[in-house]
N, C-alpha and C positions, 0 to 999 in steps of 0.2 A: 504493499499500500504506500502511496506517495506520502513521505513526510513521516514514515514511521520512525521511532525512536531507535530501534535496534532491528537488524534482520530477523525475519521469522520464516518459518517454513511455508506457511500459507497466510493469506490474509484473513480468510475465513475457514474455520473448522466447522463442518456441520455433523452433528452426531445423529444417527439414524437415517436408513435408507428406506423409510416408509414413505407415507403420503406428505408429511411435513418436510422431511429432509429432501425428497425428490422435488417438491414444490420449490423450496428455496433454491435449490441449484438451478432449476429451470428459469425462475426469476432472475438469478444472477446473470445466467447466460444472455438474457435479452435486456436487463436493465443496469447491470454493473459488470460488464464484460471485460474491464481492465483488471479486476480483482482476482486473484488466484484462490483456489478452494479445493478441498477434499472432503468426501463423506466418508466417515467412520461407521461401519456397521458390524455389530457383534456376530450376527448370524451369518451362515454361509452364502446367502442370497439376499436380495433386496425384497421389499414388500411389507417389512414391519409386521403389522397384525394380520395382514393377508397371507404372509408366508407362515407365520406362527400357527395361528389357528387352522387345524386341519378336521375339524369334526363334521359330521354329515351335514349337507345343507349350507354351510357357512355362506353367509351372504351379506350384503349391506342392509342396514336398517334405515337408510335414508336413500332418497332418489339420486341417481348419479348424475344428474343435472346440477346438483348441488354439491354432492360428494366429490364430483370431478371437479378439475381445476378450471378457473376462469379463462385460461389461455388455451385449453385443450378440449375440443367437443367431445363429448360421448357419442360413440357411433353405434352401439350395439342397440337391437330393437327393444330389449328389455331395460327398463330404467331402474328396476330392483335387481341388482346384478350378484352373481355368485362370486365366490373367492377367485376362481380361475380367470373369470372375465376382468375382474379388477386387476389381477396381476399382469394380464395381457396389456391392459391400459397403461399400467406403470412401466412395463417393459418397452412399449413402444415410445414412451416419451423419453427414457433415457437414451434409447438409441437414436432416435431422430433428432435429438439435441446434443449428442455427443457428451452426455453426462456420464455413461458408464465407465469411461477411463478415469473418473474422478472418484469412483467408488473403491473404497478399501474394506473388504469383507474380512471377517474374522479378526476385527479390531474393536476389543472392548475398552471403554473409556472408564478408567478408575477414579482419577482424580484430576482437578484443574485448579491451578493457583493463577490468580491475576497479579502481575508484577507492575506496579504503576510506574516505577522507574524506567521500564523498558517498554511500557505500553502494549504489553502482550500477555497472553495466557500461555502458562507452561502445563501441558497437557500429558498426563501419564496413561500410556496405553498398553493393554496385554494383547498379544496375538493369540490366534488359535494354537499355536505351538507352545504357548506358556512363556514367550519371551516378552520382556518388559522394554518400552522405549519411551522416550520423550519427544514430543512434538511442541512447536511454538506456533502461535497465531494471533493476529491482531484482534479477531472476533472469535468468539464461540456462539454457535447457533444450535439450540438443543431442540432437535426434532425427534425426540425419544419416547414420545407418547406419554402416558399419565398411568399407566400401571405396571406392575412388578412382572417382568417375564419369568422370573425364577420361581415365584411362589404364587399360588392362587389364594384366595380367601379360604380359610379352613374353618368351617362352623364348630369343629370339635366333636364331630358325630362318634359315638361310641358303636362300632360295627358289630359288636357282641357275637352271636352265634352265626351270623350271616356268612354263608360260604360261597357266594357267587363273587362275580368280579365287580369292582367299584373304579369308576374312571371320573376324571374332571376333564371338561371339555377342552382347557387350555392345554392339557397334555394327552391329547387323543392317541391311543395306541393304534398303529397300523395293522396289528393282528386281530383286532376285535370282530368278532363275527357274532352278529345279533339276529341272524336269519331265523325266524320262527320262535324267538326267544320272549320271555316276559321281561319287559324293562320298565323301571320306574325311574323318572327324570325328576330330581328335586330342585325346584325352582319354578319362578313364573316371570322371569325377566326376557330380554331379547334371544338369550342364547337357548333357554328353554323352549320358547315357542318357535324357534327355527328347528331344533333337534327333533321335537315330537313328531312332526308331520314327515320329516325326512326318513327318520327311523322307522316310521310305519308305512313306508311307501315301497310299492312294488313286490314282486315275488321273492326277493331276497330280504324283505323288510322283517321286522319284527312281528311276532304273532299280535301282541298288544303293548302299546306305550302308554303309560299312566303318568301325567304330568302332576305331581304332587306339590301343591302351593300351601304355604302357610297363610299367605293373604293374596288375593286376587290382584291382577293388574289391569289397567285400562288398555284396551285392544283396538286398533284401527285398522280395518280391512281396506285394501285398496288394489287395483289391478297392477300386476309386475309390469305391464306395457303401458306406456303413457301414449294414448292415441292422438292427443293433439300435438305431442313432440314428434311421433312418427310422420305425421301429415305435414308438419311444418317442413321437416327434412326433404319432402318430396317437392315442395313448392318454393323454397328459400334456398339461398346458398347455405352451406352446412354451418359455417360459424354464426351467420345471423340467425338461423333456426335455433341453434344451441343457446344463443344469448337471449332469445326472446323466451324460450322455454325455462332457462335457468331463473330468469327475473320473475316469470309467472310462478314458478314453484317457491322461491324466496318469499314472494308477496303472500302466497297461500300460507306457508308456514308461519310467517309473522302474524297474520291475520288470525290462524287457528290458535296460536298460543296466546294472543291477547283476548281472544274470545273465551278461552278456557280460563284465564285468570279473572276476567271481569264478569262472566256469565257462565259459572261452573255447571250449574243445574241444565243450562240449554246444551251445553257441551256434552254431558253426560246422556241426555235424551238422544242426541244426535249418534253418539257412539252405541247406545244400546240398539238403535233402530238398525244401524249396520249389522250387528251381530244377529238379530232377529231375522232379518232378511236371509242371512246365510244359514242359520240353524233352525229357523221356525219359531212360531210363537210359543212353543212349549219349552223352550231351552230354559235351563236352571240359571235364571237371572243372578243368583247369589254368587255363582263361581265366577262371574264377570263384573262384579260391583266391588271394587276396593273401598277401604273406609277413608280414603282421602280423595280430593278433587283431580280431575285430568290435569296433567302437567305438573302436579306436585313431584311426580316420578315422571321419567320419559315414558311416552306411550309405546306400546309394543305393535310393531307393524306386522300385520297378516296378510302377505301378497297372495292374490288370487284365491283367498279364503281357504289356504291349504290346511291350515289347522283344523278349520271347521269342517272341511271336506273328510279329513281323516277321522274325525269325530262321527260324522254321519255315517261312515262306512263301518263303524265300530272297532277300527284299528287303534283309535286313540280315545282318551278320556282325560278330564280334569278332575281331580279330587283335592278339597280343602280340608286340611286337617294339620294337626301336629304329632311329631314323631315320638312314640312312647319307647320303641325299641327297634333295633335290627335283629331278626332272629332268622332260624333256618327257613329258607323258601321265601323271604320277604321282609317287609316293612309293617310293624304293628304300629297303629295310631292310638292316641290317648282315649279316643272313643271306642277302642277295641276293634276297629276294623283292620283287616289283614289285606296288604296289597301284596300279591304274588310277584316275584322278581327273580330273575336269573341274573340280571345285570342292574346295578344302581348307577345313575349318571349324576354326579353332584354338581348341577349347574347354579351353585350358590354364590356366584359373584367373584368379583375381581379383587385383588389387594393393590390399592394405589400406591405410586411411587413418585415423588417429586424430583424433577431433573434427572430421571434415569438412574437414581441412585449414585450419581457421581459425587464425590466428596469435593465440594467447591469451597475454596478458600480465597482470600483477599490479602496479598502481601504476607502470606504465611499463616493468617489467622482464620480458622474455619467460620464459614457463612452459613447461618441458620435462615434459609429463605422463608420460614415462618414467621421470621422477624422483620421482614421486607415488605414493602408495599409494591403492588404491581404499578407499573408505569405504561398506560396505554395498552394494557393487556398483552405486552410482548417483552417488556424490560422490567428490572427491579430497581428500587430506590437506592441510589449511592452504590450501585454496582456496575462498573463501566463495561462496555463492549460485549455484553451478553444479552442474548435474546432467546426466547422460549416460545412454544407453541403450545396452549391448552385449549383445545376447542370449545365451541358452544355447548352447552347443557341443553338448549332448546332449539338447535339446529344443527346442520352438517359440520363436522369437524373441518372441513377443507375451506368452509368460508373464513374461518379466523386464520388458518394457514396461508391463505392467499393475502390477505390484507396485511398481515405480520410481515411476510416476506416482502411485499411491495414496499412498506414502510421502511425496513432495514436496508433495502436497496437504495432508497432515497436518501438514508443517512449515509451510507457508504459514498454515494456519489457525492454528496455536500462535503464529506469529509475529505474526499480527493481533491474537490474544488478549492477548499480552504487550506489544505495542509495539515489537517487536524488528525491526530493520532487516538484520541480519546474522546467517547461519547459517553456522558454520565448523567443519568437523571438525578439531579440533586435535591434532595429533601432535607431541609434544616433539622438539627435536633430538637429544635423548639417549635416544631410544627404543631398546628391545632386541627389535624385532620380527624374527622368523625369517622370511625370505622362502620363498615357495612357488611352484613352477611350476605354475599351474593350466593352463597351454596345453601340456598334456602329449600332445596329439594330433598325430599324425604327417602330418597334411594339409600339403600344400606351402605353401598360402597362409598357413596359422598360422606354420609354421616360418620361412618367409622374412621374417615381420613382427614376430617376438617382439621385437626390439630397439626396436620403436615403442611397445610395450605398457606401460601403467602397472603399478606393482608389486602384489604380492600378499603378504600374509603368511599364516603357517599359521594363526593365530588370527582368528576373526571379531571385530570388524566390518571389519577392514582386509583385504577380499578380495573378488574377484569370484567368489563361491561358485557351485558347480555342482551344488547340490542345490535344485530348486525347492521341494519340498513342505516342507523346512526353511525355506528363505529366506521363502516366504509366511507363515509362522506368525510368524517373527521380525519382519519388516517390518511386519506388521498389529499386533502386540501389544507389541512393545517400546516403552518410553518414548522420546518423542522427546529429551527432554533426559536423555540416558544417560551423561552425564559425560564425552562425547567431543564431541558436537555442541554447540558454544557459540553460545547465542542472545544477542544483544547489540544495543545501540544503536550507531550510527556514531560518537556523540559520548562513547562509553565509559560511558554510563550502565548501569546494571543494568537490562535489560529487564524482569525480574519486577517492578520496583518501579513499572512503568507500567501494570500489568495492569488493564484495565478502563476506562483513562483516556482512551484515544485513539478518535476516531471511525473507522469503517471507511471505506476508500476505496471509491469504486464508480462 
């Protein structure tokens, strides 16, 4: 990077070759092409979540016109896509944009220390062979997701006398044969409602799949294909059709979330009508009526009514109850019902991790991100040259990934123009920020991990805002030098005095 205080291996190190990391690389290729970068990926291949999860039916729970990137149209007919289709999409992007040569697989980032004097991060990396090495970069961009890749959430079940197989979706075994078996899937979230119809499907499917839920979840059915999107692709140029469909879906998501929050009873009626249309008027309403309002937790998507179709065929059922014990041949509930099971799938949720479990420090002192405030949803108070992606709770992950990457590219280009080597969101020690709980979702994985989360203020920009439409406008139009983000040189020299005098790195 022009004007850096000390030579570094890269201008930007991107951690993670999933949606967020690939998105940042693609934005850099287009908007910050003079900056060198590498993507460090701990796994053997790219894809992140979509490479890790291999359970039956793995698919998006958002439409791909918003889970897809703003710069790359989604070309498949199905807008609710399976894992392989999403991996195809990511692989096409890295190949067409020359990103693959920048990806270093088998590289786990263990620690990162910001050295103010040198305006760079010292990053400790372990290779797949167990070797450790040190890399330096002016910027660190964390696209490592939000959950622990090594451990899933363990509810602490005592498996007692159960002699069958127990698996967690995060670590799905390649050799699991469930054809003709009795399966109990514990959980009622997005993973469970995906697994149940998939395991019950076809001649090689399970004889019966029971979704055992402690609490019902609000479910929303919609077609896997977007007829409007597919029509527009026939009559409009591809990029224009994608842009129109994307904005349509963003608007509908936004309006649906607002309606759920302002008129929850109306939203409940709407969701129940969709379920009744699929299952008929005699369906068990209690199994689909949570004790909370819609969007207090994320809605579970049911594409093409697949779960409901499996239930109507007698291949799947939903049971609400509390587990008393695991015993021979199945699960005993507290009301003494017995659910037969050869296989138990614990779709009980994820364990969250902040910053990919990287040990972050600043001039040798450990950094606790739970003590820092978010800045514009992508940086942290008084922590220079570090950006992160934590997607929206009420919309597609990639929406935040895109606007964060675009913003950081703007910062990089402004630093290059002024000769700055440091960009720091400065929050005075005597600030009077009022904290806000933006994680007011009742989802278990959120509530279990709130103590790990960085702080949020009521007032922008010190928050991880949950309003994409507003965020997009602010991030694109607000000045980089907003009186909060301090751009300077490592030697203390005012960066603006160097404008135009430094040669670009490249």
